[in-house]
Structures are given as C-alpha cells and as structure tokens.
Residue, then its C-alpha position, 0 to 999 in steps of 0.5 A: m544562475l543554476s543550470r536546469r540540471r542543478m536546480a532539478a537536483n536540488e528540488r529532488s534533494v528538498i523532496s527527499r528530505v521532506s519525505a525523510i522527516l515525514n517517514l520519522f512518523g509512525e503508528h507508534k511514534p506521533l511526535i518528533g523532535i528537532e534532534e531526530i530530524a537533524q539525525a535523519l538528515e545528517i544536518s545541524p539542529a539550526s538547519a533542521y529547525r529551518y526545515a521544520a519551520d518551512l513544513v509547519q508553514a506548509g501545514l505538513l507539521s504542527r508544533l506541540s509542546g516543543r516538538y512536532r506532530l503531522g500537520l492538518k494539511i495531511i488530513e486535508l489531502e486524506y480527504l481529497i484522496s478519499t473523496c476524489d481520487p480517480i482510482i478509488a472513485a472507479a473502485h467503489q462500484p465493483m468493490e460494493a457489488l462484490a461485498r454485496a454478492s459475497g457477503a464479505n469485506v473488500l479492500l483495495c490495495n495500492m503500492y508506491d515505491s516499496t510500500l503496500v497499503n490498503v486505501a479503501h475498505v467496503t464491509a458487507g452489511q453487519r459483518p465488518v472483518h477486523v484486520r490488522y492492516t486497515k486502511g492507510l497502515p503499511m503492509p508486509l512486502f512478501r506476505g499476505s494475498q494482496a502483497r503476493v499478487v502484486l509481486a507476481y505481476m511486477e517488472r522483473r528488474r524492480l522485483r529483484r531490487l526489492y528482493d535483494a533489499a529484503q535480504h538486510d531485514p530478518q522479518t522481510a527476508a523470512d517472508a521472501h524465503a517463505l515463497g522460495a529459498g532462493w531467487r529461482d524458487f521465489t520467482r517460480a512461485l510467483r509465476a505459478i501465482r501469475k498463471q492462475g491469476y489470483y492468490i489465497s492467503r490463509g492467516e498470513l497476516d491475521a489469525g483466522i483470516t482468509g484473503i483472496a486477491a486478484p491484480v489490478f492494472g494501471v492505465q498502461e497496464e502496469i500493476l498498480g495493486s490488488l483487489v482482495l476479498v476478506t473472510d473470518a473463520a469466526a464470522p458467519p460464512p460467506l454467501l458463496p463457496e470459495a471457488a465462486l468467491v475466487e471467480q468473483v474477485m477475478q471478475s471484480a479486478h478485471q472490471l476495475s482495471q478496465r475502468i482505470g484504463e478508461l481514465a486515459d480517455a476522459 
C-alpha cells in the first residue's frame, strides 16, 4: 500500500502532466498530436495516448481528425468563472462605476504562478478600446501597467525567482531591464511604484494606449492582481483629467480589495 506521501507525490505528478499537455495549446496552436504530448512529457507514444484518452473522457480534450483540440469541459469552466467566480463578481460594481465615471474602459488582471491574465473587461458605452491582451490571453510579466503594479507589491522571494527566470528569455529579460539594469535598480524602480500606489504605462503594450493601474489584494492582503483603466489616444478623450483618473482607479481598486476581504466572512 502506497504511503500518503508517495500518493501525494503521484497526484502532483499527474496534475503537472495534465498541465504540461494543456500548455501545449496556444493562440496559434489549436491542435496537438500524440507525438507532441509524448515529447512534452518524455514518455512513449503509447503512454501519451493513454493520457490523451483520459483527458478526452474528462472533457478536457476532444479528438479531431487524429489530433486533439481543447475539450468542451473548458467552455463549461469558463462560463462558471465568468458568471460565478467570487473575485469577478466582487469586481462588477466597482469596474462598472469606474467606467461610467471616467468614460474609459476598465480591466481586471489576476495572476497565477508566473502568468498574468485579464479576467474581466468593462467597456464605457460606445467607446470600446481594442487591446492586444484581451480577456484570457497571457500578458508580458514585466511590461505594462497591470504587470508592474503587481510586481511592485509582490513578496521579495517570489519576485527574485521570477526575475532570475526572466534572464533566460531575451524578450522577457529586456522588459525586466527596462525597469532597471540589475536587481538593485529593478527593485528600486518597483519601490517607487509601490510608494505612489499606481503605475501609468504609455504604449508599453499597444501603440497609443495608456493604462493606469492600481493593486488589488486578496483575502490575506496578498497581491492578487490589478485594476487598470485604459484610454486610447485615437478615441475621444476621457471625461476626467489624468490626475482625477488616477485617484478614481486607486479608490476603485481599494474598494474592490475591501470587497474581496469580506469574502472570508461570507
């Protein structure tokens, strides 16, 4: 009989393998094959086929002409996140109020592990702003207002791990070095962002797009993500001057953090 520790290790191994398979998909990679699964997991094609068959049965993969696409269970989960997720539900009122008051678009960004992703987007009337990193698309970790605000409030050990990992990718390293040439300058820049409580990016992710972001905190006051107000230089100007927009974003992010904190007592 397996010990609890070995059983837990085996379970983590299975979860990590499922994650590795799902990570093979991308914006320009809608289909994957058995050979790709086998290579990613460093297993035989026969074992890869068994994993794929299990994921098909679970609805996480679906067969298509001898290859695999993402399964319909993921659409079910996306619906549940969009309609029932407590964080997104708590964000609806502050985001809508901010969009109305500013005449701009508002996005909510969350982070898991080392991935940043926008999870909600509220448009202001007839002024939708088209941004590259829309809901669900992973964003650069060291570029843009959403990312830099999150980094500014991140626990130091975790921040150092992400910074060191970034040095192995030329583009990510360049984004990190734009904040500071080395670790000391990098953290100094983030401390300045933390001191002012917000960050404004201009054209860092999309040409002509300005983002004003403030931090959003979780139940235990850990950094959870950021709230960002987005304006487009090519669109009609927002209803308020930039200084007032900054204040509105900070107040809305604080209100959202309070609402999230109340979830612990719900």
